C-alpha positions as CSV (number, residue, x, y, z in Angstrom):
1,X,-14.3,11.2,-89.0
2,X,-11.5,10.9,-91.6
3,X,-8.2,12.6,-92.5
4,X,-8.2,12.5,-96.3
5,X,-5.1,10.3,-96.3
6,X,-6.0,7.4,-98.6
7,X,-5.1,3.9,-97.3
8,X,-5.6,1.9,-100.4
9,X,-7.6,1.5,-103.6
10,X,-10.6,-0.7,-104.2
11,X,-12.2,-2.1,-107.4
12,X,-15.9,-2.0,-107.9
13,X,-17.1,-5.6,-108.6
14,X,-20.8,-5.1,-108.7
15,X,-23.5,-2.5,-108.5
16,X,-27.1,-3.5,-107.8
17,X,-30.2,-1.3,-107.5
18,X,-32.9,-2.1,-105.0
19,X,-35.7,0.4,-105.0
20,X,-34.0,3.8,-104.6
21,X,-30.9,2.3,-102.9
22,X,-27.7,1.1,-104.6
23,X,-25.6,-1.8,-103.2
24,X,-22.0,-1.6,-104.2
25,X,-19.6,-4.5,-103.9
26,X,-15.9,-3.7,-103.7
27,X,-12.7,-5.8,-103.5
28,X,-9.8,-4.4,-101.7
29,X,-6.7,-5.4,-99.7
30,X,-8.3,-4.2,-96.4
31,X,-11.5,-6.3,-96.7
32,X,-10.2,-8.9,-94.2
33,X,-9.8,-6.1,-91.6
34,X,-13.3,-4.7,-92.0
35,X,-16.3,-5.3,-89.8
36,X,-20.0,-5.1,-90.5
37,X,-21.3,-1.6,-89.5
38,X,-17.9,0.0,-90.0
39,X,-17.6,3.3,-91.8
40,X,-15.3,3.5,-94.8
41,X,-14.8,6.6,-97.1
42,X,-15.2,5.7,-100.8
43,X,-13.9,8.6,-102.9
44,X,-14.7,10.7,-99.9
45,X,-18.2,9.3,-99.3
46,X,-18.8,7.7,-95.9
47,X,-20.6,4.4,-96.5
48,X,-21.4,1.6,-94.0
49,X,-20.2,-1.9,-94.6
50,X,-23.3,-4.2,-94.7
51,X,-21.8,-7.5,-95.7
52,X,-18.4,-9.2,-96.2
53,X,-17.5,-12.2,-98.3
54,X,-13.9,-13.3,-99.0
55,X,-12.0,-10.3,-100.3
56,X,-15.2,-8.4,-101.2
57,X,-17.5,-6.2,-99.1
58,X,-20.7,-4.4,-99.8
59,X,-21.9,-0.9,-98.9
60,X,-25.3,0.7,-99.5
61,X,-26.0,4.2,-100.8
62,X,-29.4,5.8,-100.3
63,X,-31.0,8.3,-102.7
64,X,-29.8,11.3,-100.7
65,X,-26.2,10.1,-101.2
66,X,-26.7,9.4,-104.9
67,X,-28.0,12.9,-105.4
68,X,-25.1,14.7,-103.8
69,X,-22.1,12.6,-105.0
70,X,-20.7,11.0,-108.2
71,X,-21.8,7.5,-107.2
72,X,-24.4,7.4,-110.0
73,X,-21.4,7.6,-112.4
74,X,-19.7,4.6,-110.9
75,X,-19.5,1.3,-112.8
76,X,-17.9,-2.2,-112.5
77,X,-14.1,-2.1,-112.6
78,X,-13.9,1.5,-111.5
79,X,-11.1,2.2,-109.0
80,X,-12.1,4.1,-105.8
81,X,-10.0,5.7,-103.0
82,X,-10.5,4.0,-99.6
83,X,-10.0,5.3,-96.1
84,X,-11.2,3.8,-92.9
85,X,-12.3,6.1,-90.1
86,X,-9.6,7.7,-88.0
87,X,-8.7,6.2,-84.7
88,X,-8.9,8.5,-81.7
89,X,-5.4,9.5,-80.7
90,X,-3.9,9.1,-84.2
91,X,-2.1,11.9,-86.0
92,X,-4.2,14.0,-88.2
93,X,-2.0,14.0,-91.2
94,X,-4.5,15.5,-93.6
95,X,-7.4,17.7,-92.3
96,X,-10.7,17.1,-90.6
97,X,-12.8,15.2,-93.2
98,X,-16.4,14.1,-92.4
99,X,-17.1,11.9,-95.4
100,X,-20.1,14.1,-96.2
101,X,-19.8,15.2,-99.7
102,X,-21.0,18.8,-100.4
103,X,-21.3,18.6,-104.1
104,X,-19.9,17.1,-107.3
105,X,-17.2,19.0,-109.3
106,X,-15.8,18.5,-112.8
107,X,-12.2,18.3,-113.8
108,X,-11.7,21.1,-116.4
109,X,-7.9,20.9,-116.7
110,X,-5.2,18.2,-116.0
111,X,-1.6,19.1,-116.7
112,X,1.7,17.3,-116.0
113,X,4.1,19.9,-114.7
114,X,7.6,18.4,-114.9
115,X,7.2,15.6,-112.4
116,X,4.0,16.6,-110.6
117,X,0.4,17.3,-111.8
118,X,-2.0,20.2,-111.5
119,X,-5.7,19.7,-111.7
120,X,-8.3,22.4,-112.0
121,X,-11.9,21.6,-110.9
122,X,-15.1,23.6,-111.5
123,X,-18.1,23.6,-109.2
124,X,-21.5,25.3,-108.8
125,X,-20.8,28.4,-106.7
126,X,-24.6,28.9,-106.2
127,X,-24.4,26.3,-103.4
128,X,-22.3,28.8,-101.4
129,X,-19.2,26.6,-101.0
130,X,-15.9,28.3,-101.0
131,X,-12.2,27.7,-101.3
132,X,-9.3,29.9,-100.3
133,X,-5.7,29.6,-101.5
134,X,-3.6,27.4,-99.1
135,X,-6.9,26.2,-97.6
136,X,-8.0,22.6,-97.4
137,X,-10.2,20.7,-99.9
138,X,-11.2,17.1,-100.2
139,X,-11.3,15.7,-103.8
140,X,-12.6,12.1,-104.0
141,X,-11.6,11.7,-100.4
142,X,-8.0,13.0,-100.8
143,X,-7.0,15.8,-98.5
144,X,-5.4,18.6,-100.6
145,X,-4.2,22.1,-100.4
146,X,-5.8,24.7,-102.7
147,X,-3.3,26.3,-105.1
148,X,-5.5,28.7,-107.1
149,X,-8.9,29.7,-105.8
150,X,-11.7,31.5,-107.8
151,X,-15.4,31.8,-107.2
152,X,-16.4,28.7,-109.1
153,X,-13.1,26.8,-109.5
154,X,-9.9,25.8,-107.8
155,X,-6.7,24.0,-108.6
156,X,-4.6,21.5,-106.6
157,X,-1.0,20.2,-107.2
158,X,-0.5,16.5,-106.9
159,X,2.9,14.9,-106.0
160,X,3.9,11.6,-107.6
161,X,3.1,9.5,-104.5
162,X,-0.5,10.8,-104.5
163,X,-0.8,10.4,-108.3
164,X,0.3,6.7,-108.1
165,X,-1.6,5.7,-104.9
166,X,-5.0,7.3,-105.6
167,X,-7.4,7.4,-108.5
168,X,-6.1,10.8,-109.5
169,X,-4.2,9.0,-112.3
170,X,-7.5,8.2,-113.9
171,X,-8.8,11.8,-114.1
172,X,-9.2,13.5,-117.4
173,X,-11.1,16.6,-118.5
174,X,-14.7,15.9,-117.7
175,X,-14.2,13.5,-114.8
176,X,-16.8,14.0,-112.1
177,X,-15.4,14.1,-108.6
178,X,-16.8,14.4,-105.0
179,X,-15.9,17.6,-103.2
180,X,-16.0,18.1,-99.5
181,X,-15.2,21.7,-98.6
182,X,-13.3,22.5,-95.4
183,X,-15.6,22.1,-92.4
184,X,-14.2,25.1,-90.6
185,X,-14.6,27.3,-93.7
186,X,-18.2,26.2,-94.0
187,X,-19.0,27.3,-90.5
188,X,-17.2,30.6,-91.0
189,X,-19.1,31.1,-94.3
190,X,-22.4,30.3,-92.6
191,X,-21.8,32.7,-89.7
192,X,-20.8,35.5,-92.1
193,X,-23.9,35.0,-94.4
194,X,-26.3,35.2,-91.4
195,X,-25.0,38.5,-90.2
């Protein structure tokens, strides 16, 4: 369980394929605090630490994860948002984030708006995921509030702190991002569609 509040950034050092799996090695400022078998969200994707060496650690993504996320677009030197799992009893500063990406979205607009930024993302609405204005959405692991909501797109506003401390500052039109829709909204939508 995560909150969508990014702890730090990591840099991809190496990506290695093994059969249908991909092993991703990352360097970060929190590596020395990690343990083998620990869950860490990488751009919102919950992955398990499988090895640690110096300031680098490795996680493994299976084919199912590769099919539902933007991991297949990652390459060496890419910057990823990192968040360790929430501790029981901590404040929930963002919203309930599972680290289970629902689908990939595409940035279709990125505008600086006098000191903040507004990003618009498009997604395949045929997968029955929805957003609502003022509802929660997770983009690359960042807990955000939806500003504008349409059937196949939504916008978010980014404050300078988030822009500077996440990989939002690398987004351009065409950037592929991981989307995790609000878990409560998903249950409500499922209940409504089965009636």
